DRENZAMAR-148187 format. One record per residue: x, y, z of N, C-alpha, C in turn; residue number from 0. Coordinates in steps of 0.2 Angstrom, whole numbers, plus 5000, padded with zeros to 4 digits. Example, Ala and Ser with C-alpha at 12.3 -4.5 7.8 and 13.67 -1.06 7.14 Angstrom:
BEGIN
((5066; 4972; 5039); (5062; 4978; 5039); (5066; 4984; 5039); 0) ((5064; 4989; 5035); (5068; 4995; 5036); (5064; 5000; 5039); 1) 
END
This chain:
BEGIN
((5159; 5036; 5085); (5152; 5035; 5085); (5147; 5037; 5084); 0) ((5143; 5037; 5078); (5137; 5041; 5075); (5133; 5040; 5079); 1) ((5125; 5046; 5077); (5121; 5045; 5082); (5117; 5037; 5080); 2) ((5117; 5035; 5074); (5113; 5028; 5072); (5117; 5023; 5077); 3) ((5123; 5023; 5078); (5125; 5018; 5083); (5125; 5019; 5089); 4) ((5123; 5027; 5092); (5123; 5028; 5098); (5114; 5026; 5099); 5) ((5111; 5027; 5095); (5104; 5025; 5097); (5101; 5020; 5095); 6) ((5104; 5016; 5090); (5102; 5009; 5089); (5095; 5010; 5084); 7) ((5094; 5003; 5083); (5088; 5004; 5078); (5083; 5006; 5080); 8) ((5080; 5004; 5087); (5072; 5006; 5090); (5072; 5013; 5089); 9) ((5076; 5018; 5090); (5076; 5024; 5091); (5076; 5028; 5084); 10) ((5079; 5025; 5080); (5080; 5026; 5071); (5072; 5024; 5070); 11) ((5070; 5020; 5071); (5063; 5018; 5069); (5058; 5021; 5073); 12) ((5059; 5022; 5077); (5055; 5028; 5083); (5054; 5034; 5079); 13) ((5058; 5038; 5077); (5060; 5045; 5073); (5056; 5044; 5066); 14) ((5059; 5039; 5062); (5055; 5039; 5057); (5048; 5036; 5057); 15) ((5045; 5036; 5062); (5037; 5033; 5061); (5035; 5041; 5063); 16) ((5038; 5044; 5068); (5036; 5049; 5072); (5035; 5055; 5064); 17) ((5041; 5056; 5061); (5040; 5059; 5056); (5034; 5058; 5052); 18) ((5033; 5052; 5049); (5027; 5049; 5045); (5021; 5052; 5048); 19) ((5021; 5053; 5055); (5013; 5055; 5058); (5013; 5063; 5057); 20) ((5018; 5068; 5055); (5018; 5073; 5054); (5013; 5076; 5050); 21) ((5010; 5082; 5050); (5006; 5086; 5045); (5009; 5085; 5037); 22) ((5015; 5085; 5039); (5019; 5086; 5032); (5024; 5081; 5032); 23) ((5024; 5073; 5031); (5028; 5068; 5035); (5034; 5069; 5030); 24) ((5039; 5066; 5031); (5044; 5065; 5027); (5050; 5066; 5031); 25) ((5056; 5062; 5028); (5062; 5059; 5031); (5068; 5062; 5028); 26) ((5073; 5062; 5027); (5080; 5060; 5025); (5085; 5058; 5030); 27) ((5088; 5052; 5027); (5095; 5049; 5031); (5099; 5052; 5028); 28) ((5101; 5056; 5034); (5110; 5060; 5032); (5114; 5058; 5032); 29) ((5115; 5051; 5034); (5122; 5049; 5035); (5121; 5042; 5033); 30) ((5120; 5041; 5024); (5120; 5034; 5022); (5126; 5031; 5024); 31) ((5133; 5033; 5026); (5138; 5027; 5028); (5137; 5024; 5034); 32) ((5132; 5029; 5039); (5131; 5025; 5047); (5126; 5019; 5044); 33) ((5121; 5019; 5039); (5117; 5014; 5038); (5121; 5009; 5036); 34) ((5126; 5010; 5030); (5130; 5005; 5027); (5133; 5001; 5032); 35) ((5135; 5004; 5036); (5140; 5000; 5041); (5135; 4996; 5047); 36) ((5130; 4998; 5047); (5127; 4995; 5053); (5120; 4988; 5051); 37) ((5123; 4984; 5049); (5118; 4978; 5049); (5111; 4976; 5053); 38) ((5113; 4978; 5059); (5107; 4979; 5062); (5102; 4983; 5060); 39) ((5103; 4989; 5059); (5100; 4995; 5059); (5095; 4993; 5051); 40) ((5101; 4992; 5047); (5097; 4989; 5039); (5093; 4985; 5039); 41) ((5095; 4979; 5044); (5089; 4973; 5045); (5081; 4975; 5049); 42) ((5083; 4979; 5053); (5077; 4982; 5056); (5073; 4986; 5050); 43) ((5076; 4991; 5047); (5074; 4996; 5042); (5069; 4992; 5036); 44) ((5073; 4987; 5034); (5069; 4981; 5030); (5062; 4979; 5031); 45) ((5065; 4976; 5039); (5059; 4972; 5041); (5054; 4975; 5043); 46) ((5054; 4980; 5046); (5049; 4986; 5048); (5047; 4993; 5045); 47) ((5052; 4995; 5043); (5050; 5002; 5039); (5049; 5002; 5032); 48) ((5055; 4999; 5029); (5053; 4999; 5021); (5052; 4992; 5017); 49) ((5046; 4991; 5020); (5043; 4982; 5019); (5042; 4983; 5011); 50) ((5040; 4989; 5007); (5038; 4988; 5001); (5042; 4993; 4997); 51) ((5041; 4992; 4990); (5046; 4995; 4986); (5042; 5002; 4986); 52) ((5046; 5009; 4983); (5043; 5013; 4982); (5048; 5018; 4976); 53) ((5045; 5021; 4973); (5046; 5027; 4967); (5050; 5034; 4972); 54) ((5054; 5035; 4968); (5057; 5044; 4972); (5052; 5047; 4969); 55) ((5051; 5051; 4974); (5043; 5056; 4972); (5046; 5062; 4965); 56) ((5043; 5063; 4961); (5043; 5066; 4955); (5046; 5073; 4957); 57) ((5051; 5076; 4951); (5052; 5084; 4953); (5050; 5087; 4949); 58) ((5046; 5092; 4951); (5042; 5095; 4950); (5047; 5099; 4943); 59) ((5050; 5100; 4941); (5055; 5105; 4937); (5058; 5101; 4931); 60) ((5056; 5094; 4931); (5058; 5089; 4927); (5053; 5089; 4920); 61) ((5056; 5088; 4914); (5052; 5089; 4909); (5046; 5083; 4907); 62) ((5041; 5084; 4902); (5039; 5079; 4899); (5034; 5074; 4903); 63) ((5029; 5076; 4901); (5022; 5071; 4902); (5023; 5062; 4900); 64) ((5022; 5058; 4900); (5021; 5052; 4900); (5015; 5049; 4896); 65) ((5015; 5046; 4890); (5009; 5044; 4890); (5004; 5039; 4893); 66) ((4997; 5038; 4894); (4995; 5033; 4895); (4997; 5025; 4891); 67) ((4999; 5021; 4895); (5000; 5013; 4892); (4995; 5011; 4889); 68) ((4994; 5008; 4882); (4991; 5005; 4879); (4990; 4996; 4883); 69) ((4984; 4992; 4884); (4984; 4988; 4885); (4981; 4982; 4881); 70) ((4984; 4974; 4881); (4982; 4970; 4877); (4980; 4963; 4883); 71) ((4975; 4961; 4882); (4973; 4955; 4887); (4973; 4950; 4882); 72) ((4976; 4945; 4885); (4974; 4937; 4883); (4973; 4932; 4888); 73) ((4966; 4929; 4889); (4965; 4924; 4893); (4969; 4917; 4893); 74) ((4972; 4915; 4898); (4975; 4907; 4897); (4974; 4903; 4901); 75) ((4970; 4904; 4907); (4966; 4899; 4910); (4959; 4902; 4914); 76) ((4955; 4899; 4917); (4950; 4903; 4920); (4952; 4909; 4923); 77) ((4960; 4906; 4928); (4961; 4911; 4934); (4967; 4913; 4932); 78) ((4970; 4914; 4924); (4976; 4917; 4920); (4974; 4921; 4917); 79) ((4977; 4927; 4916); (4976; 4934; 4911); (4984; 4936; 4909); 80) ((4986; 4934; 4903); (4991; 4937; 4901); (4991; 4944; 4900); 81) ((4994; 4949; 4903); (4993; 4957; 4901); (4999; 4959; 4900); 82) ((4999; 4961; 4893); (5004; 4968; 4888); (5003; 4974; 4888); 83) ((5009; 4976; 4888); (5007; 4986; 4889); (5012; 4988; 4884); 84) ((5012; 4994; 4882); (5016; 4997; 4879); (5014; 5004; 4879); 85) ((5020; 5009; 4877); (5018; 5018; 4875); (5021; 5018; 4870); 86) ((5018; 5024; 4864); (5019; 5025; 4859); (5028; 5025; 4858); 87) ((5029; 5022; 4852); (5035; 5023; 4850); (5041; 5031; 4852); 88) ((5047; 5028; 4855); (5049; 5035; 4857); (5050; 5036; 4863); 89) ((5044; 5035; 4866); (5043; 5036; 4874); (5049; 5034; 4877); 90) ((5051; 5037; 4882); (5057; 5035; 4887); (5054; 5032; 4893); 91) ((5054; 5025; 4894); (5051; 5024; 4901); (5056; 5021; 4905); 92) ((5056; 5023; 4913); (5063; 5019; 4916); (5060; 5013; 4920); 93) ((5052; 5014; 4922); (5049; 5008; 4927); (5043; 5009; 4925); 94) ((5039; 5004; 4927); (5032; 5003; 4925); (5029; 5000; 4934); 95) ((5022; 5002; 4935); (5020; 5002; 4941); (5014; 5000; 4938); 96) ((5015; 4991; 4942); (5008; 4987; 4940); (5005; 4987; 4948); 97) ((4999; 4987; 4947); (4994; 4987; 4954); (4989; 4982; 4952); 98) ((4987; 4978; 4957); (4981; 4973; 4956); (4976; 4974; 4962); 99) ((4970; 4975; 4961); (4966; 4977; 4968); (4963; 4970; 4970); 100) ((4964; 4968; 4976); (4962; 4962; 4978); (4956; 4963; 4985); 101) ((4950; 4963; 4983); (4946; 4966; 4988); (4946; 4974; 4989); 102) ((4949; 4975; 4995); (4949; 4984; 4995); (4956; 4985; 4997); 103) ((4962; 4981; 4995); (4968; 4981; 4994); (4970; 4982; 4989); 104) ((4975; 4986; 4987); (4980; 4986; 4980); (4985; 4985; 4981); 105) ((4988; 4978; 4978); (4994; 4978; 4979); (4999; 4982; 4972); 106) ((5006; 4983; 4974); (5010; 4988; 4970); (5015; 4983; 4969); 107) ((5018; 4983; 4962); (5023; 4980; 4959); (5026; 4985; 4955); 108) ((5032; 4986; 4956); (5038; 4991; 4952); (5042; 4987; 4947); 109) ((5041; 4988; 4941); (5044; 4984; 4937); (5048; 4988; 4933); 110) ((5053; 4985; 4931); (5060; 4987; 4926); (5057; 4988; 4919); 111) ((5060; 4994; 4915); (5057; 4996; 4909); (5057; 4990; 4905); 112) ((5062; 4986; 4903); (5061; 4981; 4899); (5056; 4976; 4899); 113) ((5052; 4975; 4905); (5047; 4970; 4906); (5039; 4975; 4903); 114) ((5036; 4971; 4898); (5031; 4973; 4894); (5026; 4968; 4895); 115) ((5026; 4963; 4900); (5020; 4959; 4901); (5020; 4955; 4908); 116) ((5015; 4951; 4908); (5014; 4950; 4917); (5009; 4944; 4917); 117) ((5010; 4938; 4917); (5004; 4933; 4919); (5002; 4933; 4927); 118) ((4994; 4936; 4925); (4993; 4938; 4933); (4987; 4931; 4934); 119) ((4988; 4930; 4941); (4982; 4926; 4944); (4977; 4932; 4943); 120) ((4972; 4930; 4941); (4966; 4933; 4942); (4961; 4931; 4947); 121) ((4962; 4927; 4952); (4957; 4925; 4957); (4957; 4930; 4962); 122) ((4951; 4932; 4963); (4949; 4937; 4969); (4951; 4947; 4966); 123) ((4955; 4947; 4959); (4956; 4953; 4956); (4950; 4957; 4954); 124) ((4949; 4962; 4956); (4943; 4967; 4952); (4946; 4972; 4948); 125) ((4952; 4972; 4948); (4955; 4977; 4944); (4963; 4978; 4944); 126) ((4966; 4980; 4936); (4972; 4977; 4935); (4975; 4986; 4932); 127) ((4978; 4988; 4935); (4981; 4997; 4933); (4988; 4996; 4931); 128) ((4991; 4999; 4925); (4999; 5000; 4925); (4999; 5006; 4923); 129) ((5004; 5010; 4923); (5006; 5017; 4923); (5014; 5016; 4922); 130) ((5015; 5019; 4918); (5023; 5022; 4915); (5026; 5026; 4918); 131) ((5034; 5027; 4922); (5037; 5031; 4924); (5041; 5032; 4918); 132) ((5043; 5040; 4918); (5047; 5040; 4912); (5055; 5040; 4918); 133) ((5061; 5044; 4915); (5066; 5044; 4917); (5067; 5049; 4922); 134) ((5062; 5054; 4921); (5063; 5060; 4925); (5058; 5059; 4931); 135) ((5055; 5053; 4933); (5051; 5052; 4937); (5044; 5053; 4935); 136) ((5041; 5056; 4933); (5037; 5057; 4929); (5030; 5053; 4929); 137) ((5026; 5051; 4931); (5021; 5045; 4931); (5014; 5047; 4926); 138) ((5012; 5041; 4922); (5008; 5042; 4916); (5000; 5040; 4920); 139) ((4995; 5043; 4917); (4990; 5042; 4917); (4989; 5034; 4918); 140) ((4986; 5032; 4923); (4985; 5023; 4924); (4979; 5021; 4917); 141) ((4983; 5015; 4916); (4977; 5011; 4910); (4974; 5007; 4914); 142) ((4968; 5005; 4915); (4963; 5001; 4920); (4960; 4997; 4916); 143) ((4961; 4991; 4919); (4954; 4985; 4917); (4952; 4983; 4923); 144) ((4944; 4984; 4923); (4941; 4981; 4930); (4937; 4974; 4925); 145) ((4935; 4969; 4933); (4932; 4964; 4931); (4926; 4964; 4935); 146) ((4921; 4962; 4931); (4914; 4961; 4937); (4914; 4957; 4943); 147) 
END
């Protein structure tokens, strides 16, 4: 019996929340097989801890900056905007980070490399940001659109 099985989902979640409150937060699931075998724990983590997508942190030893994406917009309707983005030819991108600011909240979407456009409902949106992520997990400066 593993500690994950002995402790149960509530204790594992309590430990993760505790480590997030430390001055240098972080945690590692050192026994992924225990997570894979425990459906209750998987469900609890997805519902209460890992509710948003995230990128793996950059490895400072990995090479290469990523170019800031170029943005092109096309108004579709009064509340819809087609946003297209690209980086210079030859630039290797593994993901895109698209962010929308609604009020004081930023919504983040992590998109696959092949995706180069998005139809956005702009109702309540004051800013749109797109960054490229390299295969080495380096992230570009954001290209930002703001709305009055």
